N, C-alpha and C positions, 0 to 999 in steps of 0.2 A: 312870234306873231308878226304878220306882215303889216307894215306901216302904210296907211293910205291917206291921201291928202284931202280929207273931208271931215273936219272935226265936228260939224253940225249934223252929219248924216246919222240916221238911226242905227243903233248897234244891237247886236244879238247879246242877250244876257242869259247865260245858262245857269239857272238857279241850282245850287248844289243839292237841294232837297226836292228837286222836281220829281213828281209822281209818288212821293212819300206822303203818308197821311197828314192831314191838317192838324189833328189833335196833338199838342206838344208832347204828351207822354208817349203816345203811340209812335209818333214820328221819331222820338229818341231811340226807341227799340228798333224801328225800321232802319234808321241810320246806322246803328251798330251792326245789324245783320247785313245790310248792303255793303258796308265797308269791309266786311270779312270776305266777301266774294268779288268785290269790284275789280280786282286785278287778276282773278283766276284765269287760267288759260281758256281760250275759246275752242269749244268742240262744235264743229259745224258739219253734222252728218247728212245734211240734205241741202244742196244749193246748186247754183247754175253758173258759177264763175268758170270760164274755160281754163282747162289745164294748160292750154297753149300760152296763156299770158305768163304763167310762172315758168314754163319750160323755156320760152324765148326771152323772157325778162326784158322786153322792149319797152321804151317809154310810151306812156299813153298819148294818143294823138292830140287831143284838145279837150277843153272842159265839157263841151257838149257830148262828145263821144264817150266820155268817161262817166258823166253824171246823169245825163238826160236820156239819150237815145236808148240805152239798154234797159232802162228802169221803167217798166210799165206801170208802176205805182204813180210815177210822175206823168207819163205821157197820157194815161187814161183821163186824169183829172184836167189836164190842159186841153185835151180833145173835147171834154165836156164844156169847156169855155168857148168852144168854137174854133180852136186852133187845129188846122190840118196836121195829121201825123207826119206827113212829109216835111212840113216846116220844122219839125223837131228832129229831123234826120232819119226817121223811121223809113226803111225801104229805099234810102238814098245810098247808092254804092260808094260814092266818093264826094261827100259834100265839100264845098269850097270853104276857106277860112271865113268868108263873109257870111255864108249860110250858117256856119256853126255859131258865129257871134250873134246872128239874128235870132237863132233858136234860143240862145241863152237869154237874150233880151225878152223873149216871150215868157220864159219862166219867171223872170223878175217882174214883168208887168202884171202877171197873174198870181203873184205870190200870195195875196190875200185869200185866194181860193183854197189854200192848204191849211188855213187856220183851223185848229181843232182836230187835225188829222195826225196820225203817227208820222206821216211823211215829213211834216214840218219839224217834228222833234228830231227825226233822224238826220235830215239835211242840215239843220242848224248845228247839230253836234259835229257833223262832218266838216262844215265850214270852219267852226271854231277850233276843234281839237285835231283834225286831220290836215286841213288846208292851212289853218293859222290866220284866218281873218274873222273879225267879229262884225263886219259890215253887213247890215241887213239888205237882202235883195229887194230892190225897188227899181222902177223905171230909171230913176236918176243915177243909181249906183251900179246898174247892170254892167257897164263896160269896166268899171273899176274892179268889181268882183271877178269878172271874167279874166281880166289881166292878172289878178292875184293868183287865181287858180292856174292859169297858163304858165306863170312863172314857177310855181311849185312843181307842175308836171314835168318841167324841163330839168329838175334837179335829180342827181343820181339817187338820192335817198327816197325818191318817190316812185321808184320802179316797183313792179309787182312783188319781187322777192323781198325787197327791203320792207315794204309795207306788211307783208305776211308776218315777218318777224316783229315788226313794230306793233302790230295788232295783237300779238301774243296768241296766234292761232296754233293750236296743237294738232288738230285734224281738220282737213277741208275736203268734203266730198263734192265731186262734180256730177253732172248728169250726162250720160253718154248713150249713143245709139248702139244696138247690138252688133252692127256691122263695122263699128269704129275699130281701127287697128290699135288704138290706145298708144300711139307712138309718143305722144307728149308725156303720158304717165311713165312710159318706159324710159324716156330721157331723164325725167326727174329722178326715178329710182336708181338710175345708173350714175348720177352726178354726185361725186363724193363731196362737193362743196355745198350741196343742198341739204339742209337739216330738217326740212318739213315733211309732212305726211299728207299727200294728196291722193285720194282714193276715187277710182271710177265707180259709177253707179249704173247698173243695168236698167235701161228704160225702153221696154219693148212695145209701147202702146201702139205704134203705127202698124206693127206686124200682127196685132190681134184684131184690129178694126176691119173685119172682112167686108163690111158694107161700103167701104170707100173705094173710089175708082182706081186709086193707085195701089191698092193692096196686092193684087197679083204680081205686079212688077216688084214690089218690095219683098215679097216672099221668095221670088226668083233670086233677087240679090242676096237675101239671107242664105239661100242654098249655095250660091257661088262662094260666099265668104266662108261658110262652114264646110264646104266640100261635100255636100249632101244634096240629093234630089228632093226638093221640097214640093214635088208634084202631088204628094199624098200627105194626109194628116200625120201619119207615122214619120214621114220624112221631116215635116215641120218640127215635130217634137224632138227628134234627134238633133236637128240643127240648133234648136234653142238650148238643148242640154250642152252641146259642144261650145256654144258661145258663152253660156253662163260659166262653164269651166274655164274658158279663156279669161273672162273678166276676173274670176276668183283668183286665178294665177297671177293676175296683175294687181291684186290688192283689194278688189271689190268686196264689200261686206253686205251689200243690200241690192235689191231690185226695187224699182219704183213704178207704180201703176196708177194712171189717172184716167178713169173712164166715167161715163155718164152715171152709172149706178154701181153698187158694190157687189152685186150678185156674182157668185162663182158656182157653177153646177157641172158635175161630170157628164160627159157624153158617152152614150153607148158606142163602142168602137165602130160598128157597121154604120150606124146613123151618123156618127161624126165624120166618117169618110165621105158619105154622101153629101153632107152639108159642105164639107171642105171642097169637094169637087164642083158643087154648084157655085160656090163663091169664086173659085178659080175661073170658072167659065162666065162669070158675071150674071148668073141666073138665080142667085139667092135672093129671096125676098128680104125686106128690111127686118122682119121678125126673125127670119132664119139667120141673118147676119148677126143679130144680137145674141141669139142662142149659141151660135158658134163662138162668138167672142167670149161669152161667159164660160163656155167649155174650155177654151184656150187659156183663160185666166185661171181656171181650176187646175189645169196642167202646170201653170206657173207655181201654184201653191204646192202641188205635189212635188215638183222639182225642188222647191225651197225646203221641204221636209227631208229631202235626201242630200242636197249639197250644202245646206245650212245658211244660205244667203237670207238675210232678214227681208221679209216682204213688207213693203210699205205701200199703203193704199190711199189715194187721194181722189175719191169719187165726188159726184154731186156738183159738177161744174159744166155748164153749157159752154163749150169752147168756141172761141171766135164767133161771138154772137152776131157781129155785123158782117154780113156776107161780102159786101163790096170791099171792105178793108182787107179781109182775108184774101180775096181774089187778086187785089192789086198789090198788097204789101206782104202777104204771108201770115204766119201764125205768131202767137205770143205777143200780141199788141196791147194787151190790157182789156180786151173785150170779152173776157171770161166772166160769166155771170152765174152765181149759185142757183141751184135748184134743190127742192126738198129731197132728202135722201133717207132711205130706210135701211137699217142694218140688221136687226134681229133675225128676220126671215132670210134676208139676202145672204148673210154669213153662215146660216145654219148648216148648209151642206159642207162647207169647207171646215168649219169648226168641229162638226161631228167626225169628219175624216181625220183631221190633223190637230185639233185644238189641244190635245194632251200629248202630242208627239214631241219627244225631247229635242228634236232638231228644228222644229217649225216655230217661227216667231213672226208675228204679224203686228205691225204698227199702223193703226187706222187714224187718218186725219179726216176732218170734216169742215165744211164751211156752213153747215146747218147746225148752229149751236144748240138748237132744241134737242139734238140727238145726244148731247153729252150726258145729261142726267137720265134721260129716258132709256137709252140703249147702250151707249158705249161704255159708260162707267159700270153698269151691271154686268156687261159681258166681260170686261177686264177684271171685274171683281170675282169672276169664277174661273175663266180659262187662263191657265198659266202661260199660254202662248201669246196672249193679246195685250197690247199696250195702247193707251189712248194718246194719239199724237197731239202735239202742242197746237194752239191756235195758229192758223196760217191764213194767207190770202183773204183779206177782208176782216179777219178776226185777230190779226197780230197787232192789236192796239191795246193800250193799258186797261181800259174798261172791260174789253172782251177777255183779256187775260185773267182779270179778277173773277169774272163770271165763270170762266172755265175752271178755275181752281175751286170755286164754291160748288159748281155742278158735279165735278168729278171726285173731289177728295173725300166727301162723306161716304161715298159708296165704294170707291176703289183705292183710296189712299193716295199718297204722293208717289210711291214706288211703282205704280202701274202706269205711269205716264212716260213720255218719251224724252223729256228734256227739250230745250228750245231748239227750233230749227229756223234759220234765217231765210231759207228758200229764195235766194236773191241772185240776180245778175249784177247788182250794184255793189261792186267790190268794196268801195270806200265806206259803205253803210253797214258792213258786217259788225264792227265793234259797237256802233250806235244801237243796232237792233238787239244785240245780246245785252247791252247795258239796260235798255228799256225793259227787257224781260227780267233781269236781275232786280231792278228797282220794283217792278210790279210784284214779284214774288216776295221781296223783303217787306213790302207794304202789307201783303196778305198775311204773311207769317206773323208780323208784328201785331196785327189785330187779334190773331188767335192767342198770342201771348198775353195781350192786354185783357182778353176775355177769360184768361186762365184756362184755356183749352190746350195749350202747350206750355211747357217750361221754356225758359230762354235757351237753355242748353239744347233741348230738342229742336228748337227753331234754328239754332246755329247748325246743327247736324243736317237738317233738311235743306237749308240754304246751300250748304256745301254739296250735298248729294245732287241737288237739282242741276248744278252746272258741271258736275264731274261724273259721279257714280251712275246717275240715272241715264244719261245719254250713252255712256259706255256699255251699260247693261242692255239697254233697249236695242242698240245697233251692233252689239257684240264687237266692240272696238278693243 
């Protein structure tokens, strides 16, 4: 624990029973279940930590670059308080030490804005258990906390590889562009001193969104990397098949897809070529671009049924809602806003085609939690290929996790779910996020035991499965 010279400053107190039920008898059951999985290895099959960090194992630059700038959970709420994103290092190529410290002061100044959010739970746990300081972030303590983190960042045991082992990570999946050469994954796989397992994930969204101005240029680049002429739809399909094979050869187990809606529908070959040619020439209408994207996504499902990569689907988000921020600063800024999403009709074509195919596996996530009990749980309760993804982005909070379990379990059971995914760029928060999920699941299972709907032995088995067997099965690890 870092010693700081402020004995009257407010301190963080992590309660050992946080998130567990208030009722003493139920809490006792939950505590037993949580203790049984508390130190189990972390399986992270969907996330955004760069493989480069682990391949190069370089020290983290400063507290702001490590904790604030890459974490859009933090930046979006600070932006809502009136803080410009650039003041938090977003879109700033090489912030000065003074700028980084000023950004951290802003986090501490607006710390009360995070009360009641999972972000506060995660960051407090990071400060206490990873950094080693229990000093509460405030305007008065900002520099002290910053200096404590900066001192830890400089230590050899705080480099990415050491933290990977300290966190107990068994598997860590990254998110990668189809044209990526995966050199950092190759370097890790070839390093005899590296004991971890870091897997690339095939994320082709940009190459399916035919209505975007940059799409023709992107598919040209796809063809160059694959060594295929992508001037036709058939060429695009071949290029994608080759790149998926390249990813699989480098350890990938899944592809990830995040579009506005969930629909996938096959294209008539001739009509598909016409749509593709129109999009290449910039002549496709918005409706035609959507139709083409849905057809290309169906091709991704067809490929998944052949090459065995698990298909994960993250629909229902209006990406980069604030146009000015996107144009000035780029994407992934925290301005992604949920929209209502329909699944039963949208997934009908793909599940009719591949829903019972032995090689096809689909994990569906949603930020529209009304769909859990209405559509996704019934679908997963019938189709052997479909798993209901864990609550993510806006739903990865304790109360939402409890609602998810209640909505899904009675129809589909525990085994038709994905296991937890942290879905994060905030490397230090991975253990805290998985810990939150384990506590929430222990609380839910304890209530079932207290209600005599499960035996304690059954609850123990489920708790173990949810952190080990379930994600391994859902992602074919």
